[in-house]
VOPAGU-2260 file (C-alpha; in pm, 1 decimal, decimal comma):
REM VOPAGU-2260
SITE   aa  ch    i         X         Y         Z
SITE  MET   A    0   -3463,3     638,5    2898,4
SITE  ASN   A    1   -3559,8     270,0    2825,3
SITE  ARG   A    2   -3437,6      69,4    2551,2
SITE  ARG   A    3   -3712,4     134,2    2362,5
SITE  LYS   A    4   -3721,0     495,3    2339,1
SITE  PHE   A    5   -3370,4     514,2    2266,7
SITE  LEU   A    6   -3425,3     283,1    1945,9
SITE  GLN   A    7   -3720,9     467,1    1814,8
SITE  LEU   A    8   -3540,0     788,7    1901,8
SITE  ALA   A    9   -3226,8     637,6    1687,9
SITE  SER   A   10   -3439,4     533,1    1399,7
SITE  LEU   A   11   -3570,0     887,4    1388,8
SITE  VAL   A   12   -3198,7     998,7    1330,2
SITE  ALA   A   13   -3157,3     748,7    1078,6
SITE  ALA   A   14   -3438,0     843,4     896,7
SITE  GLY   A   15   -3315,3    1213,8     884,4
SITE  ALA   A   16   -2992,3    1111,9     752,5
SITE  THR   A   17   -3107,7     950,1     450,8
SITE  VAL   A   18   -3255,0    1264,7     341,0
SITE  GLN   A   19   -2935,3    1406,9     443,5
SITE  ALA   A   20   -2772,0    1198,1     188,3
SITE  CYS   A   21   -2976,0    1364,0     -98,7
SITE  ALA   A   22   -2882,9    1743,2      31,3
SITE  PRO   A   23   -2708,3    1976,6    -153,3
SITE  LEU   A   24   -2353,9    1962,2    -138,8
SITE  ALA   A   25   -2197,0    2126,4     170,5
SITE  GLN   A   26   -1978,8    2411,3     141,4
SITE  ARG   A   27   -1619,7    2481,7     299,1
SITE  LEU   A   28   -1667,0    2675,7     602,3
SITE  PRO   A   29   -1464,3    3021,2     625,7
SITE  ASN   A   30   -1214,2    3100,3     901,4
SITE  ALA   A   31   -1306,6    2772,6    1083,6
SITE  PRO   A   32   -1061,8    2569,4    1303,7
SITE  ARG   A   33    -901,9    2314,0    1075,4
SITE  SER   A   34   -1086,0    1985,0    1111,3
SITE  ASP   A   35   -1320,8    1736,2     956,5
SITE  VAL   A   36   -1625,8    1964,3    1054,1
SITE  ALA   A   37   -1486,0    2284,1     913,1
SITE  TYR   A   38   -1376,8    2072,6     596,7
SITE  PRO   A   39   -1682,1    1898,3     433,7
SITE  LEU   A   40   -1636,4    1836,7     105,1
SITE  PRO   A   41   -1838,5    1840,6    -222,1
SITE  SER   A   42   -2022,8    1490,7    -223,5
SITE  ARG   A   43   -1842,4    1379,7    -507,2
SITE  HIS   A   44   -1498,9    1379,1    -334,7
SITE  PHE   A   45   -1651,8    1245,8     -35,1
SITE  ALA   A   46   -1821,1     933,4    -209,5
SITE  ALA   A   47   -1472,7     867,1    -371,3
SITE  LEU   A   48   -1252,9     846,5     -68,3
SITE  ASN   A   49   -1505,6     652,1     123,2
SITE  ARG   A   50   -1455,0     375,8    -155,1
SITE  LEU   A   51   -1046,9     440,4    -149,8
SITE  THR   A   52   -1020,1     467,5     261,0
SITE  TYR   A   53   -1159,3     303,3     570,8
SITE  GLY   A   54   -1376,9     602,7     576,9
SITE  ALA   A   55   -1254,1    1012,7     529,7
SITE  ARG   A   56   -1069,7    1098,9     815,4
SITE  PRO   A   57   -1007,8    1521,7     892,7
SITE  GLU   A   58    -662,9    1452,8     725,4
SITE  GLU   A   59    -811,4    1320,3     419,9
SITE  ARG   A   60   -1068,8    1559,1     404,3
SITE  LEU   A   61    -829,2    1849,8     436,2
SITE  PHE   A   62    -583,2    1709,3     203,7
SITE  VAL   A   63    -825,0    1711,7     -67,1
SITE  ALA   A   64    -972,9    2030,9     -27,0
SITE  GLU   A   65    -629,7    2189,7      -9,3
SITE  ASN   A   66    -456,8    1987,6    -287,3
SITE  GLY   A   67    -754,4    1791,4    -501,5
SITE  LEU   A   68    -841,3    1426,0    -515,0
SITE  ALA   A   69    -596,7    1336,4    -791,3
SITE  ALA   A   70    -288,0    1462,6    -554,8
SITE  TRP   A   71    -419,5    1281,7    -285,1
SITE  ILE   A   72    -458,5     945,0    -493,6
SITE  GLU   A   73    -106,7    1015,2    -638,0
SITE  ASP   A   74      25,4    1058,1    -255,7
SITE  GLN   A   75    -135,2     732,0    -148,5
SITE  LEU   A   76      -1,8     566,6    -422,4
SITE  ASP   A   77     374,2     652,1    -303,5
SITE  TYR   A   78     293,5     525,0      -5,6
SITE  GLU   A   79     577,7     455,2     133,9
SITE  GLY   A   80     698,6     831,9     153,1
SITE  VAL   A   81     363,1     843,4     367,1
SITE  GLY   A   82     425,5     882,0     776,3
SITE  ASN   A   83     256,7     602,5     960,5
SITE  ILE   A   84     471,2     552,4    1273,0
SITE  SER   A   85     193,2     658,6    1528,7
SITE  ALA   A   86     -28,9     369,9    1367,7
SITE  GLU   A   87     243,3     132,5    1391,1
SITE  ILE   A   88     314,3     211,8    1728,7
SITE  ARG   A   89     -15,9      82,4    1823,3
SITE  LEU   A   90      54,1    -286,8    1707,3
SITE  ARG   A   91     372,6    -299,1    1949,1
SITE  PRO   A   92     143,3    -506,4    2196,2
SITE  TYR   A   93      70,8    -738,6    1950,0
SITE  ASP   A   94     335,9   -1043,5    1931,3
SITE  ALA   A   95     176,8   -1341,0    1691,0
SITE  PRO   A   96     159,2   -1166,0    1338,6
SITE  PHE   A   97     527,3   -1098,1    1371,4
SITE  LEU   A   98     617,7   -1433,1    1460,2
SITE  ASN   A   99     720,5   -1708,0    1252,2
SITE  ALA   A  100     512,3   -2035,4    1243,6
SITE  ASP   A  101     752,1   -2244,9    1426,0
SITE  GLU   A  102     729,7   -2005,6    1717,1
SITE  LEU   A  103     353,5   -1991,4    1691,4
SITE  GLU   A  104     355,3   -2338,5    1821,7
SITE  MET   A  105     348,7   -2250,2    2171,0
SITE  TRP   A  106      49,8   -2041,9    2138,4
SITE  GLU   A  107    -291,8   -2151,6    2198,2
SITE  ARG   A  108    -476,7   -2173,8    1821,0
SITE  THR   A  109    -744,6   -1918,6    1911,4
SITE  ASP   A  110    -477,6   -1633,5    2109,2
SITE  ALA   A  111    -304,9   -1617,6    1757,5
SITE  ILE   A  112    -576,7   -1547,5    1544,6
SITE  LEU   A  113    -748,0   -1326,1    1748,5
SITE  GLN   A  114    -390,1   -1119,2    1714,9
SITE  PHE   A  115    -382,6   -1123,3    1361,8
SITE  LYS   A  116    -736,2   -1005,0    1322,2
SITE  GLN   A  117    -662,8    -736,7    1604,7
SITE  VAL   A  118    -363,0    -570,5    1384,1
SITE  VAL   A  119    -577,0    -590,6    1062,7
SITE  LEU   A  120    -842,3    -395,9    1201,1
SITE  LEU   A  121    -657,7    -152,3    1378,1
SITE  ARG   A  122    -428,4     -83,2    1049,1
SITE  ARG   A  123    -772,7     -43,0     877,8
SITE  VAL   A  124    -860,5     239,2    1149,3
SITE  TYR   A  125    -567,3     401,7    1223,7
SITE  SER   A  126    -334,7     382,7     895,9
SITE  ARG   A  127    -247,1     664,7     710,0
SITE  ARG   A  128    -180,8     418,6     437,4
SITE  GLN   A  129    -576,1     402,7     360,7
SITE  LEU   A  130    -495,6     306,8      -3,7
SITE  TYR   A  131    -207,8      56,4      39,3
SITE  GLU   A  132    -414,4     -96,4     315,4
SITE  GLN   A  133    -753,8    -135,2      84,1
SITE  MET   A  134    -524,7    -277,5    -165,2
SITE  VAL   A  135    -408,0    -548,3     102,8
SITE  GLU   A  136    -777,5    -660,2     167,6
SITE  PHE   A  137    -846,1    -689,7    -208,7
SITE  TRP   A  138    -535,8    -947,6    -204,5
SITE  THR   A  139    -573,3   -1088,3      97,2
SITE  ASP   A  140    -944,4   -1176,8     -76,4
SITE  HIS   A  141    -801,6   -1280,2    -397,8
SITE  PHE   A  142    -542,6   -1529,0    -250,8
SITE  ASN   A  143    -814,4   -1632,4      -6,9
SITE  ILE   A  144    -660,4   -1844,5     273,2
SITE  SER   A  145    -856,8   -1955,7     612,7
SITE  VAL   A  146    -686,4   -2023,8     940,8
SITE  ALA   A  147   -1023,8   -2250,7     999,3
SITE  LYS   A  148    -805,0   -2585,4     808,8
SITE  GLU   A  149    -491,6   -2777,8     969,7
SITE  GLN   A  150    -203,0   -2596,5     992,1
SITE  VAL   A  151    -259,7   -2269,4     822,2
SITE  TRP   A  152    -339,3   -2086,3    1155,9
SITE  LEU   A  153      41,6   -2135,1    1230,0
SITE  LEU   A  154     133,3   -1999,8     849,4
SITE  LYS   A  155    -117,2   -1705,1     751,4
SITE  GLY   A  156      74,5   -1492,5     988,2
SITE  VAL   A  157     373,4   -1508,3     749,6
SITE  ASP   A  158     174,3   -1507,9     457,6
SITE  ASP   A  159      40,2   -1187,9     525,0
SITE  ARG   A  160     372,0   -1053,0     647,9
SITE  GLU   A  161     588,6   -1180,2     334,7
SITE  VAL   A  162     355,7   -1186,8      92,6
SITE  ILE   A  163      29,6   -1002,1      92,7
SITE  ARG   A  164     165,7    -680,2     215,1
SITE  PRO   A  165     488,5    -645,3      64,0
SITE  ASN   A  166     366,5    -696,1    -285,0
SITE  ALA   A  167      14,7    -506,3    -247,0
SITE  LEU   A  168     114,2    -217,1    -477,0
SITE  GLY   A  169     396,5    -393,1    -638,8
SITE  ASN   A  170     423,5    -596,4    -953,9
SITE  PHE   A  171     148,6    -929,0    -949,6
SITE  HIS   A  172     412,6   -1163,4   -1099,7
SITE  ASP   A  173     597,2   -1114,1    -756,5
SITE  LEU   A  174     281,6   -1129,1    -576,6
SITE  LEU   A  175     174,2   -1469,2    -774,3
SITE  VAL   A  176     502,7   -1615,7    -747,9
SITE  ALA   A  177     523,8   -1522,0    -348,2
SITE  SER   A  178     215,1   -1708,2    -318,3
SITE  ALA   A  179     252,2   -2003,6    -514,7
SITE  GLN   A  180     576,7   -2065,1    -288,2
SITE  SER   A  181     360,5   -1937,0      83,0
SITE  PRO   A  182     353,7   -2212,7     290,2
SITE  ALA   A  183     -27,3   -2103,8     376,3
SITE  MET   A  184    -127,9   -2135,7      28,7
SITE  LEU   A  185      78,0   -2504,7       0,2
SITE  VAL   A  186    -152,6   -2624,6     319,8
SITE  TYR   A  187    -454,1   -2429,6     243,8
SITE  LEU   A  188    -506,3   -2577,0    -142,9
SITE  ASP   A  189    -309,4   -2890,9     -78,9
SITE  ASN   A  190     -12,2   -2851,7    -330,3
SITE  TYR   A  191     240,4   -2946,6     -35,4
SITE  ALA   A  192      90,2   -3296,0     -71,0
SITE  ASN   A  193      80,4   -3284,8    -442,3
SITE  HIS   A  194     321,5   -3560,9    -518,8
SITE  LYS   A  195     396,4   -3773,2    -846,8
SITE  ASP   A  196     255,3   -4082,4    -705,6
SITE  ALA   A  197     -97,4   -3911,1    -593,8
SITE  PRO   A  198    -134,4   -3553,4    -800,1
SITE  ASN   A  199    -372,5   -3341,8    -605,0
SITE  GLU   A  200    -497,4   -3088,3    -836,7
SITE  ASN   A  201    -685,7   -2804,1    -578,9
SITE  TYR   A  202    -387,2   -2565,5    -629,2
SITE  ALA   A  203    -346,2   -2564,5    -978,8
SITE  ARG   A  204    -736,2   -2529,5   -1041,2
SITE  GLU   A  205    -727,1   -2209,6    -811,6
SITE  LEU   A  206    -429,8   -2099,6    -961,0
SITE  LEU   A  207    -603,7   -2048,6   -1331,5
SITE  GLU   A  208    -954,8   -2017,1   -1243,9
SITE  LEU   A  209    -937,9   -1819,7    -909,6
SITE  HIS   A  210    -583,3   -1627,7    -908,9
SITE  THR   A  211    -524,2   -1563,7   -1299,7
SITE  LEU   A  212    -738,4   -1642,1   -1609,5
SITE  GLY   A  213   -1057,6   -1670,7   -1429,4
SITE  VAL   A  214   -1361,4   -1932,6   -1460,1
SITE  ASP   A  215   -1408,4   -1818,4   -1843,2
SITE  GLY   A  216   -1005,9   -1818,4   -1895,9
SITE  GLY   A  217   -1043,9   -2084,9   -2183,9
SITE  TYR   A  218    -810,9   -2358,7   -2006,4
SITE  THR   A  219    -968,9   -2732,8   -1960,2
SITE  GLN   A  220    -966,8   -3017,0   -1705,2
SITE  GLN   A  221    -687,3   -3152,5   -1919,4
SITE  ASP   A  222    -480,5   -2814,8   -1827,1
SITE  VAL   A  223    -538,2   -2839,8   -1465,2
SITE  MET   A  224    -410,8   -3211,5   -1468,6
SITE  GLU   A  225     -95,6   -3093,7   -1642,5
SITE  LEU   A  226      34,7   -2812,5   -1422,6
SITE  ALA   A  227     -75,0   -3001,7   -1133,5
SITE  ARG   A  228     210,2   -3241,1   -1246,5
SITE  CYS   A  229     394,2   -2922,6   -1302,0
SITE  LEU   A  230     376,8   -2845,7    -970,4
SITE  THR   A  231     432,4   -3165,7    -792,8
SITE  GLY   A  232     741,9   -3119,9    -550,7
SITE  TRP   A  233     624,5   -2781,9    -454,7
SITE  THR   A  234     585,1   -2885,0     -28,8
SITE  MET   A  235     707,6   -2718,3     280,8
SITE  LYS   A  236     992,7   -2799,1     524,8
SITE  GLN   A  237     897,7   -3044,7     825,4
SITE  HIS   A  238    1235,8   -3037,9     943,7
SITE  TRP   A  239    1571,3   -2791,4     946,9
SITE  TRP   A  240    1376,1   -2450,6     859,2
SITE  PRO   A  241    1041,6   -2622,9     912,7
SITE  TYR   A  242     718,2   -2432,1     733,9
SITE  THR   A  243     909,3   -2267,0     445,9
SITE  PHE   A  244     897,0   -2354,7      96,3
SITE  THR   A  245    1093,1   -2635,0     -44,1
SITE  PHE   A  246    1122,6   -2762,0    -375,0
SITE  ASP   A  247    1097,1   -3151,0    -340,1
SITE  GLU   A  248    1328,4   -3348,6    -662,7
SITE  THR   A  249    1224,5   -3675,0    -549,8
SITE  THR   A  250     846,9   -3628,7    -542,9
SITE  HIS   A  251     842,5   -3395,8    -868,5
SITE  ASP   A  252     671,5   -3565,3   -1192,1
SITE  ASP   A  253     984,9   -3534,6   -1435,1
SITE  GLY   A  254     792,9   -3619,4   -1750,9
SITE  THR   A  255     653,1   -3410,5   -2057,1
SITE  LYS   A  256     335,3   -3182,5   -2017,5
SITE  VAL   A  257     129,8   -2975,5   -2202,5
SITE  VAL   A  258      -9,1   -2698,6   -2039,8
SITE  LEU   A  259    -254,9   -2442,3   -2247,0
SITE  GLY   A  260    -117,9   -2578,0   -2572,5
SITE  GLU   A  261     262,5   -2564,6   -2470,0
SITE  THR   A  262     440,4   -2874,5   -2488,1
SITE  ILE   A  263     640,8   -2861,9   -2106,6
SITE  GLU   A  264    1006,3   -3048,5   -2071,0
SITE  PRO   A  265    1088,3   -3172,3   -1782,9
SITE  ASN   A  266    1268,1   -2900,1   -1604,7
SITE  GLY   A  267    1236,1   -3008,7   -1235,7
SITE  GLN   A  268    1069,3   -2664,6   -1043,0
SITE  ALA   A  269    1126,3   -2412,3   -1356,8
SITE  GLU   A  270     847,0   -2602,8   -1469,5
SITE  ALA   A  271     597,4   -2418,9   -1268,4
SITE  LEU   A  272     777,3   -2089,9   -1262,3
SITE  HIS   A  273     751,4   -2102,5   -1655,1
SITE  ILE   A  274     377,8   -2166,7   -1642,1
SITE  ILE   A  275     320,3   -1899,4   -1366,9
SITE  ASP   A  276     551,7   -1642,3   -1546,2
SITE  ARG   A  277     299,8   -1679,1   -1880,8
SITE  LEU   A  278     -16,4   -1691,6   -1668,0
SITE  ALA   A  279      59,9   -1332,7   -1455,4
SITE  HIS   A  280     152,3   -1192,7   -1823,9
SITE  ASP   A  281    -149,5   -1314,4   -2002,9
SITE  GLU   A  282    -399,8   -1086,3   -2145,2
SITE  ARG   A  283    -700,8   -1311,2   -2010,2
SITE  THR   A  284    -505,5   -1253,9   -1640,5
SITE  ALA   A  285    -504,0    -857,9   -1715,5
SITE  HIS   A  286    -867,2    -834,4   -1783,5
SITE  PHE   A  287    -972,2   -1064,5   -1499,0
SITE  ILE   A  288    -787,1    -853,3   -1262,7
SITE  ALA   A  289    -885,1    -558,7   -1392,1
SITE  THR   A  290   -1261,7    -658,1   -1385,7
SITE  LYS   A  291   -1204,1    -720,1   -1015,6
SITE  LEU   A  292   -1072,3    -409,1    -909,3
SITE  VAL   A  293   -1321,0    -193,4   -1106,8
SITE  ARG   A  294   -1586,9    -415,3    -931,6
SITE  ARG   A  295   -1402,9    -365,0    -563,7
SITE  PHE   A  296   -1369,2      61,2    -648,1
SITE  ILE   A  297   -1646,3     133,3    -904,4
SITE  CYS   A  298   -1956,9     -90,7    -964,4
SITE  ASP   A  299   -2114,0    -413,2    -888,1
SITE  ASP   A  300   -2149,4    -531,0   -1226,3
SITE  PRO   A  301   -1799,7    -374,1   -1439,0
SITE  LEU   A  302   -1908,2    -569,3   -1759,3
SITE  THR   A  303   -2227,2    -403,5   -1781,6
SITE  ASP   A  304   -2169,3     -79,9   -1654,6
SITE  ALA   A  305   -1791,0      25,4   -1711,8
SITE  PRO   A  306   -1700,0    -225,5   -1981,2
SITE  ASP   A  307   -1485,0      56,3   -2139,1
SITE  LEU   A  308   -1307,7     113,0   -1800,0
SITE  VAL   A  309   -1231,9    -252,1   -1756,2
SITE  THR   A  310   -1064,2    -234,2   -2089,2
SITE  LEU   A  311    -867,2      59,9   -2014,1
SITE  THR   A  312    -754,0     -76,9   -1677,3
SITE  ALA   A  313    -673,9    -433,7   -1829,8
SITE  ASN   A  314    -434,6    -270,2   -2085,1
SITE  SER   A  315    -299,7     -54,7   -1818,4
SITE  PHE   A  316    -189,9    -413,2   -1612,3
SITE  HIS   A  317    -130,9    -570,2   -1934,1
SITE  GLN   A  318     108,2    -292,3   -2062,8
SITE  SER   A  319     289,3    -244,1   -1757,1
SITE  LYS   A  320     341,2    -619,4   -1716,3
SITE  GLY   A  321     140,6    -631,8   -1405,1
SITE  ASN   A  322     254,5    -336,7   -1215,6
SITE  ILE   A  323      -2,0    -295,4    -954,2
SITE  ARG   A  324      72,9      80,9    -857,1
SITE  ALA   A  325      47,7     183,5   -1271,9
SITE  THR   A  326    -264,9     -46,4   -1279,2
SITE  LEU   A  327    -423,8     193,4   -1006,1
SITE  ARG   A  328    -364,9     503,8   -1138,0
SITE  THR   A  329    -498,1     430,4   -1458,7
SITE  LEU   A  330    -816,5     322,5   -1313,7
SITE  LEU   A  331    -806,2     592,0   -1039,7
SITE  LEU   A  332    -694,9     881,7   -1214,4
SITE  ASP   A  333    -893,8     814,6   -1563,2
SITE  GLY   A  334   -1210,5     622,0   -1401,6
SITE  LEU   A  335   -1315,0     705,9   -1054,3
SITE  VAL   A  336   -1192,6    1043,8   -1075,8
SITE  PRO   A  337   -1417,4    1177,5   -1361,1
SITE  MET   A  338   -1626,6     945,9   -1241,7
SITE  ALA   A  339   -1657,0    1072,0    -908,3
SITE  ASP   A  340   -2002,5    1261,1    -936,9
SITE  ARG   A  341   -2195,3     948,5   -1049,8
SITE  LEU   A  342   -2027,2     684,2    -910,7
SITE  PRO   A  343   -2274,4     366,3    -846,5
SITE  SER   A  344   -2378,2     347,6    -477,9
SITE  LYS   A  345   -2217,0      49,3    -314,6
SITE  PHE   A  346   -2327,6    -150,1      25,7
SITE  LYS   A  347   -2012,7    -148,8     266,5
SITE  ARG   A  348   -1907,5    -507,7     348,6
SITE  PRO   A  349   -1899,6    -546,0     689,4
SITE  SER   A  350   -1481,7    -538,6     710,4
SITE  GLN   A  351   -1540,9    -197,3     558,8
SITE  PHE   A  352   -1856,4    -119,2     779,7
SITE  VAL   A  353   -1735,9    -198,8    1092,1
SITE  ALA   A  354   -1371,2       3,7    1060,7
SITE  SER   A  355   -1584,4     287,1     923,8
SITE  ALA   A  356   -1746,7     347,2    1220,1
SITE  LEU   A  357   -1475,1     342,9    1414,0
SITE  ARG   A  358   -1263,0     519,0    1207,3
SITE  GLN   A  359   -1532,5     821,6    1121,8
SITE  THR   A  360   -1614,6     843,8    1513,0
SITE  ASN   A  361   -1285,2     887,6    1586,0
SITE  ALA   A  362   -1278,5     631,3    1806,3
SITE  GLU   A  363    -983,4     491,6    2081,2
SITE  THR   A  364   -1009,2     106,2    2031,0
SITE  THR   A  365    -768,1    -190,8    2093,8
SITE  ALA   A  366    -975,7    -399,9    1827,2
SITE  PRO   A  367   -1108,4    -627,3    2104,4
SITE  ARG   A  368   -1278,9    -957,1    2048,4
SITE  PRO   A  369   -1629,7    -819,0    2051,5
SITE  LEU   A  370   -1546,1    -620,4    1747,4
SITE  HIS   A  371   -1414,4    -958,2    1556,2
SITE  ASN   A  372   -1758,8   -1133,1    1700,0
SITE  VAL   A  373   -1963,6    -882,3    1484,9
SITE  LEU   A  374   -1749,9    -925,0    1199,3
SITE  ARG   A  375   -1880,1   -1311,3    1242,8
SITE  ASN   A  376   -2233,5   -1252,1    1289,6
SITE  LEU   A  377   -2225,8   -1024,6     990,9
SITE  GLY   A  378   -2021,2   -1321,1     809,2
SITE  GLN   A  379   -1696,4   -1171,9     734,5
SITE  PRO   A  380   -1479,0   -1247,2     973,5
SITE  ASP   A  381   -1088,4   -1182,7     872,7
SITE  PHE   A  382    -894,2   -1524,9     762,9
SITE  GLU   A  383   -1209,6   -1736,9     780,6
SITE  TRP   A  384   -1385,8   -1731,2     445,9
SITE  PRO   A  385   -1407,4   -2092,2     387,0
SITE  THR   A  386   -1352,0   -2125,9      17,4
SITE  PRO   A  387   -1093,4   -2015,3    -223,8
SITE  ASP   A  388   -1254,4   -1739,2    -386,6
SITE  GLY   A  389   -1293,4   -1518,9     -85,2
SITE  PRO   A  390   -1551,1   -1296,5      44,3
SITE  PRO   A  391   -1780,3   -1160,2    -202,7
SITE  ASP   A  392   -1790,7    -804,8    -300,1
SITE  VAL   A  393   -2148,8    -715,6    -437,6
SITE  THR   A  394   -2394,3    -543,6    -255,8
SITE  SER   A  395   -2646,1    -822,6    -289,8
SITE  ALA   A  396   -2421,6   -1024,4     -40,9
SITE  TRP   A  397   -2442,2    -821,4     258,9
SITE  MET   A  398   -2738,2    -599,9     250,9
SITE  ASN   A  399   -2982,1    -893,0     453,6
SITE  ASN   A  400   -2796,8    -881,4     764,4
SITE  LEU   A  401   -2860,3    -547,4     909,1
SITE  LEU   A  402   -2935,5    -631,5    1284,3
SITE  PRO   A  403   -2603,1    -682,0    1371,3
SITE  ARG   A  404   -2494,5    -351,4    1245,8
SITE  TRP   A  405   -2767,3    -181,3    1446,9
SITE  LYS   A  406   -2644,3    -339,8    1731,5
SITE  LEU   A  407   -2285,7    -191,0    1693,1
SITE  ALA   A  408   -2415,8     131,8    1622,4
SITE  LEU   A  409   -2586,4     123,1    1959,0
SITE  ALA   A  410   -2291,2     -32,4    2152,7
SITE  ILE   A  411   -2063,9     226,0    2004,9
SITE  ALA   A  412   -2281,5     506,2    2091,3
SITE  ARG   A  413   -2330,9     396,7    2472,6
SITE  ASN   A  414   -1962,4     336,8    2492,5
SITE  GLN   A  415   -2042,9     -45,1    2618,8
SITE  ILE   A  416   -1730,8    -240,4    2431,6
SITE  ASP   A  417   -1455,9    -258,5    2665,7
SITE  GLY   A  418   -1165,5    -163,3    2436,7
SITE  VAL   A  419   -1361,1      85,2    2246,4
SITE  THR   A  420   -1416,9     430,3    2354,8
SITE  VAL   A  421   -1597,2     722,5    2150,2
SITE  ASP   A  422   -1584,6    1079,8    2302,9
SITE  LEU   A  423   -1907,8    1238,3    2251,4
SITE  ASN   A  424   -1886,6    1612,6    2209,8
SITE  ASP   A  425   -2004,8    1681,9    1902,3
SITE  ASP   A  426   -2388,2    1789,6    1799,0
SITE  LEU   A  427   -2628,8    1665,1    1579,8
SITE  ASP   A  428   -2476,1    1877,3    1266,7
SITE  GLN   A  429   -2067,6    1803,6    1345,7
SITE  LEU   A  430   -2184,3    1412,1    1377,3
SITE  ALA   A  431   -2355,5    1405,0    1040,2
SITE  LEU   A  432   -2047,4    1602,1     895,2
SITE  ARG   A  433   -1790,4    1340,7    1065,4
SITE  LEU   A  434   -1983,1    1046,0     933,7
SITE  LEU   A  435   -2197,7    1132,6     614,8
SITE  GLY   A  436   -1986,2    1422,0     482,0
SITE  ALA   A  437   -2227,8    1688,0     490,3
SITE  PRO   A  438   -2441,6    1878,4     792,9
SITE  TYR   A  439   -2795,8    1720,4     891,3
SITE  PRO   A  440   -3137,5    1875,8     740,4
SITE  PRO   A  441   -3199,0    2204,9     928,0
SITE  LEU   A  442   -3579,5    2118,9     907,8
SITE  ASN   A  443   -3637,4    1783,8    1038,1
SITE  ALA   A  444   -3894,3    1592,5    1331,4
SITE  THR   A  445   -3562,7    1447,4    1485,2
SITE  ARG   A  446   -3416,2    1774,4    1625,4
SITE  ASP   A  447   -3803,6    1866,4    1812,6
SITE  ALA   A  448   -3787,4    1486,4    1881,7
SITE  LEU   A  449   -3477,5    1490,6    2100,7
SITE  THR   A  450   -3578,3    1821,3    2288,7
SITE  GLY   A  451   -3611,0    1768,8    2683,5
SITE  VAL   A  452   -3343,9    1450,3    2641,8
SITE  ALA   A  453   -3040,3    1456,1    2829,6
SITE  GLU   A  454   -2761,7    1612,4    2658,7
SITE  VAL   A  455   -2530,4    1271,0    2622,9
SITE  THR   A  456   -2789,0    1050,4    2559,5
SITE  GLN   A  457   -2904,1    1283,4    2298,4
SITE  ARG   A  458   -2558,3    1262,6    2164,8
SITE  GLN   A  459   -2599,5     889,5    2217,8
SITE  ILE   A  460   -2895,6     876,9    1977,7
SITE  MET   A  461   -2777,5    1060,6    1702,6
SITE  LEU   A  462   -2464,1     874,8    1698,8
SITE  ALA   A  463   -2598,6     555,5    1712,1
SITE  GLY   A  464   -2852,3     663,7    1462,1
SITE  LEU   A  465   -2645,8     784,6    1216,1
SITE  ILE   A  466   -2393,8     459,7    1230,1
SITE  ALA   A  467   -2711,8     271,2    1112,0
SITE  SER   A  468   -2839,4     484,6     894,4
SITE  PRO   A  469   -2851,5     413,6     514,7
SITE  ALA   A  470   -2679,8     704,6     413,3
SITE  PHE   A  471   -2355,4     531,4     631,5
SITE  GLN   A  472   -2409,0     215,9     562,1
SITE  TRP   A  473   -2362,7     287,1     152,4
SITE  LYS   A  474   -2038,9     444,4      15,1
């Protein structure tokens, strides 16, 4: 079969999948083996799981079918109790993400960065701690750091390992302090060179605008300048434990400052720590973080479409003193679960699309370089977003670049990517259940069009069409 005919038939499958997305709710099949085919979920639960995971796999569907969506969320919030050894074993061939910066100096930059990305993708695909991995990506975006700048590539692996991951479901104050003292952040936003004789405002500005209060948080340019003075001397060691945080009193501005209306008397490193503590517990920070969380998990325009949920989530964040787990519990159990049958559609970001294509096809993969080339072509390569705001989280940012998605769908279906293997044993209905959560429409021209096509090729066409379909692109 030539490529044109293959594409025509795959397009027909994709069109049928669009019809499938509006099909009646799938019913649980009695007396069937335990698998994702045996446990199609009501569409509201499947849609919710696809917000909270990188693609709903058999184990998530089975858990929800037997225990309910709320119980699954509680289980995921207690992620330390979710066994994950099989996923961690897959990371053993990769060294760079687990080394310190001075150890990475002997590496080729491109090799180290590739391994960072491979480990991230493998965790998304294989980890059983799916909600935790979602929050790791959320905070990675929130505290965005690009490896394209200077020495950052030496430092980002440590930032991921010691700042983001330990605090992803912990306390926001601890995460904020850890980020402020992260050598990767110090270099990326230039605070390592913030000197009393040459103040640099980059990190102070983003601390207020992007990390805490938000762009409309009520601070002034004078507040930025005064906060930058508090942060002078926050740098990293160059000798004796290089690439680690240190406070250099000799470069700190020891004058009196006024930040957000508060007079800050000279007190060394404690000056900035005090402001960071205040920012972490500010109601404006609570509202800003809550808005971003609602945008990630519920809808593109939270302040218009879910203002009450933003307020509820912000109150939980503020009252719990930045407890991320408690805040998510409120957002998900009091927001997402009741809204599960009317969730506004969100277009999958590239990171979600690539991971879900692998995860829901049950692919065996080593997360090879071609997959990261796809993410680059789609505009979202891990750790490379160039500006401090991180990659956007709204549909309009991503839905105008569909060709790389189609190419990936075809390559996966035809097993054309070294390091990615898909076992093509399912029929059309099983593939639709696996990828879309419900059977393929029983009366559709697709079935007639596929008649006479060789069985293996037929399955390739069906798989490519389903991955490329609008029904799979949206969640």
